[in-house]
Every structure is written in structure tokens, then in C-alpha cells.
C-alpha angles and dihedrals in degrees: 000000000000112000087193088067092053092046092050093049092047093047090050090053091049093044095235146047118304118255117243093256091057091050089051091053090051093050090054095051120105113244093251092053091047090052091053091049093050091051091050092050095052114108111264115257120215113264109246097193135040109253096222103042103023089230122134116281117248097259092050092044091051090050089056089048092053090050093049093049091048090056095042094101091059102034106023134270122290130225122229117215120193124190116201121193101213112207096013093133092054091046091053091048091052100038104024135254093282091060089050092049091050091051092051090050092049091050090048090054091049092049095049094044091049096054136050126282087237092058119099118240128195144166111237098181145335093295102021132085128176143196125202108209110199118214092002123138126211095267095052091041090056090053089059093044093052091047090055091048094048093050092045091052091049090049091049092051091050092050093047091051089052091053106046117183095023112153096198116101109243112235114257122222116233117188130199124194116198122192135167120181091217110013115197095197140004088245090062091054091046090050096054090045091053090050089054091047091052090055090051090053092048089052089060098261130266093093142098119242125184130201116269138207091261089057088056090051090051091053092047094051095043 
């Protein structure tokens, strides 16, 4: 273990050289303790995967989305599928955070099983998962979206049967499918997907909504 490495990391954190008393403390530390201290003082690196689901974190997922949109002209446009767990917060308040985490994990499994291994999966927020479907048009994207919804409904019915008499409203899965034939930017694709998701929410959840021509017009005029 190099105490110089610990001293350098600590000095960098403090913004100046270490005083003699701090150097004396370092010299007296066992090697294992010094290693722990050096690790704690290292600059934090961005998390690439969500800790609970193992899916890509939002920044990494969005980076993949930007890359896919940039290559759309050569390889074909992608579809963006977003899964929203409506009512997850209320469910967690009634049943506890563990119950909410388990539901997110079950939905993650459904999403990954319902799409291709080559698709890119990410967690966008507490109650939102996503799948980037490369070279997938609107029709084929809707097939995947409806498969996710059907399996989520079946899973919800099975869970409700296993918990008879529960007063808590089971979260409903709303799914948005965004597609642009020739997307200019990733933000455009995200915008039409969000418009579709908003329609799904207004419909009461538990449905699939896809982007429409008027969503494309909104993006073009923005």
C-alpha cells in the first residue's frame, strides 16, 4: 500500500498540502485502513448501472440513445419504449419499500424477457424503465410494447390473487412507444415518446400508446 497515494488523494480533497500532523496520522495507519481511506478519497465515478435492477443508469442509457439516433440514417431508425409504473409511490407507502422494489424488479424481468438481447435497457427514474429498440419501426415496436403490457397484466393478476383482501391499489403499467422515421436528435424521439406516455396516463393507465403524426408536427414546429 502506498501512503503517498493516500496523502495525494487527501491533499487533493483539501485543496492543499497536508499538515505535518495529518502525515503523522497516515504513517501510523495499518495498511488495510490506509487502503480503505484511499478508496473513500477517490473522486466518485458515475454509476453506469442501476443498483436495484442492473439496468443502465439514465445518463448511460441516454448516451446509447444519442448514438443510435446518430446512426439512424445508415442503419435504420430505432424505437423508444418507456414503461411507467403508475401508482408505485402509493403502493410503496402502503406496502413498504421492499414491496415496491420487488415490483420494479418483476417489471424489469418482464421488460427484458419481452424484448431482444440486443436491445438496450435502462432505468430512467424510480417508476420508469425503458428499452431502446435499434432498427425497429413503429409496427414492430408496438408488438414488443403490447407483449410487455400483456405479461405485466398477467403478473399483476397473479400477485393480486396471492394477496386477497388487500386495500392498496396495485400499480398499473402504462407503456409509451416513440418512433420517428428520420429522427434529427435524441431529444425529438424522447419528446414524442413523452407525448405518448402522457396520453396513456390521461387514459387512466394500463394501456399502450404510440407516437402520432401530430406529435411529429409538434417536434417539427418546436
